[in-house]
C-alpha positions as CSV (number, residue, x, y, z in Angstrom):
1,M,64.7,103.8,86.1
2,K,67.1,106.5,87.4
3,T,64.1,108.5,88.7
4,T,62.7,105.5,90.5
5,S,66.2,104.8,92.1
6,Q,66.5,108.4,93.2
7,A,63.0,108.3,94.6
8,A,63.7,105.1,96.5
9,L,66.9,106.6,97.9
10,A,65.1,109.8,99.0
11,T,62.3,107.8,100.6
12,T,64.8,105.6,102.4
13,V,66.5,108.7,103.8
14,S,63.2,110.0,105.0
15,L,62.5,106.7,106.8
16,I,65.9,106.7,108.4
17,L,65.3,110.2,109.6
18,A,62.1,108.9,111.2
19,G,64.0,106.2,113.0
20,I,66.3,108.6,114.8
21,S,67.7,107.2,118.1
22,F,66.6,109.5,120.8
23,D,69.0,108.2,123.5
24,A,70.6,111.3,124.9
25,T,73.5,109.2,126.2
26,A,74.6,108.7,122.5
27,R,75.9,112.3,122.4
28,G,79.4,111.1,123.0
29,G,82.4,112.2,121.0
30,P,85.1,114.8,121.2
31,V,84.5,118.3,122.6
32,G,86.7,121.3,122.6
33,H,88.9,122.8,119.9
34,A,91.3,121.2,117.5
35,E,93.4,122.5,114.6
36,R,96.1,121.2,112.3
37,S,98.0,122.0,109.1
38,F,97.9,119.7,106.2
39,G,99.1,119.3,102.6
40,P,102.5,120.1,101.0
41,N,104.6,122.1,103.4
42,G,101.6,122.5,105.7
43,G,100.0,124.9,103.2
44,G,96.5,123.9,104.3
45,F,94.8,124.6,107.6
46,A,91.8,123.0,109.3
47,Q,90.1,123.7,112.6
48,G,87.0,122.6,114.4
49,T,85.2,123.3,117.7
50,R,82.5,121.2,119.4
51,T,80.6,122.0,122.6
52,V,77.9,120.0,124.5
53,T,75.7,121.7,127.1
54,G,73.0,119.4,128.5
55,P,70.8,118.1,125.6
56,A,72.3,120.7,123.2
57,A,75.4,120.4,121.0
58,S,77.0,122.7,118.6
59,S,80.0,122.5,116.3
60,S,81.8,124.5,113.6
61,F,84.7,123.8,111.3
62,S,86.7,125.4,108.5
63,A,89.3,124.1,106.1
64,N,91.4,126.0,103.6
65,G,93.7,124.4,101.1
66,P,97.1,125.5,100.0
67,K,95.6,127.3,97.0
68,G,93.0,129.2,99.0
69,N,90.0,127.0,98.3
70,G,88.1,126.2,101.4
71,V,84.9,125.1,103.1
72,S,83.3,125.9,106.4
73,G,80.2,124.9,108.3
74,N,78.3,124.8,111.5
75,A,75.7,122.6,113.1
76,T,73.5,122.6,116.2
77,S,71.3,119.9,117.6
78,V,69.1,119.1,120.6
79,V,68.4,115.6,121.7
80,T,66.0,114.6,124.5
81,P,64.7,111.2,125.5
82,N,61.7,111.5,123.1
83,S,62.6,114.1,120.5
84,A,65.5,115.4,118.5
85,S,66.2,118.3,116.2
86,G,69.1,119.8,114.4
87,Q,70.3,122.0,111.6
88,A,73.5,122.4,109.6
89,H,75.0,124.8,107.1
90,V,78.0,124.3,104.9
91,E,79.5,126.7,102.4
92,T,82.5,127.0,100.1
93,T,84.8,129.9,99.4
94,G,83.3,129.8,95.9
95,G,79.9,130.9,97.3
96,R,78.1,127.6,97.1
97,S,76.2,126.4,100.2
98,V,73.8,123.8,101.5
99,D,71.4,124.0,104.5
100,A,69.8,121.0,106.1
101,Q,67.5,120.7,109.1
102,G,65.4,118.0,110.6
103,S,63.4,116.9,113.6
104,G,61.9,113.8,115.0
105,K,60.0,112.4,117.9
106,K,59.1,109.2,119.6
107,S,55.6,108.4,120.8
108,G,55.1,104.9,122.1
109,D,56.3,102.5,119.4
110,T,56.1,105.1,116.7
111,Y,59.0,107.2,115.4
112,S,58.3,110.1,113.1
113,G,60.5,112.7,111.5
114,Q,60.8,115.4,108.9
115,G,63.7,117.2,107.2
116,T,64.7,119.5,104.4
117,V,67.8,120.0,102.4
118,Q,68.3,123.2,100.3
119,T,71.3,124.4,98.2
120,S,72.2,127.9,97.1
121,G,71.6,126.8,93.6
122,G,67.9,126.4,94.3
123,Y,67.9,122.6,94.5
124,G,66.3,120.9,97.5
125,A,63.8,118.5,98.9
126,T,61.6,118.0,101.9
127,G,60.9,114.7,103.4
128,K,58.9,113.2,106.2
129,G,58.4,109.6,107.4
130,E,57.0,107.5,110.2
131,V,58.0,104.0,111.4
132,T,56.1,101.9,113.9
133,K,57.3,98.8,115.7
134,T,54.8,96.0,115.4
135,D,54.4,92.6,117.0
136,T,56.1,91.0,114.0
137,G,58.4,93.7,112.7
138,V,58.1,97.3,111.5
139,S,55.7,99.2,109.4
140,G,56.7,102.6,107.9
141,S,56.0,105.1,105.2
142,G,57.6,108.3,103.9
143,T,57.2,111.0,101.3
144,V,59.8,113.3,99.6
145,T,59.0,116.4,97.6
146,T,61.6,118.3,95.6
147,N,61.6,122.0,95.0
148,S,60.5,121.4,91.4
149,G,57.3,119.6,92.7
150,K,58.3,116.0,92.0
151,T,57.1,113.7,94.7
152,A,58.0,110.2,95.7
153,S,56.5,108.1,98.5
154,G,57.3,104.7,99.8
155,S,56.3,102.2,102.4
156,V,57.7,99.1,104.1
157,D,55.9,96.4,106.1
158,G,57.6,93.4,107.5
159,N,60.7,92.2,109.3
160,R,64.2,90.9,108.4
161,D,62.7,87.6,107.1
162,T,59.7,88.6,105.1
163,G,57.9,91.7,104.0
164,A,57.1,94.1,101.2
165,V,58.5,97.5,100.0
166,S,56.6,99.9,97.7
167,V,57.7,103.1,96.0
168,T,55.4,105.5,94.1
169,T,56.5,108.2,91.7
170,A,55.0,110.1,88.8
171,N,55.9,107.1,86.7
172,G,53.7,104.7,88.8
173,T,54.2,102.3,91.6
174,K,56.7,99.6,92.0
175,S,56.4,97.0,94.7
176,K,58.7,94.2,95.8
177,S,58.1,91.4,98.3
178,Y,61.0,89.7,99.9
179,N,61.8,86.5,101.7
180,N,64.9,85.6,103.6
181,P,66.4,82.7,101.6
182,R,67.6,81.0,104.8
183,Y,64.0,79.9,105.5
């Protein structure tokens, strides 16, 4: 059951990635540099920088605690009216890190996307998905494959009132139809 739940979560993430909002005006938020001390007697320190140039944005941050443990990272993204892409890297002073990257595009009423997540420990997954607006709701599907070769796929077809969701893993397929109880 745990495997199916993880597969459902991974597939959902893939579908969300496919539904990226490509509105470039949504690139609001703070720009510039900020820093502050934190913790007992201000023993910790954190700082971050964010810049936006046209459709591109980049940011970086670092934080170090009073005992020297810290984390740092950076990210870049490009968003245009019909496509988006981005990548991010985070690492700790202990040597652990994670990298993520993704891209998506809009073509008519169809949104598609793909992304990967990899850790320094060798764990990771690649996912891709597609969602299409229909006359009555949405129809979508997605697939996630882990570094170890395990694959999960899922699909959804319907709207907020009625529809069906299906998830397939090495253990088989589970499907669930739903109906909004208000109707």
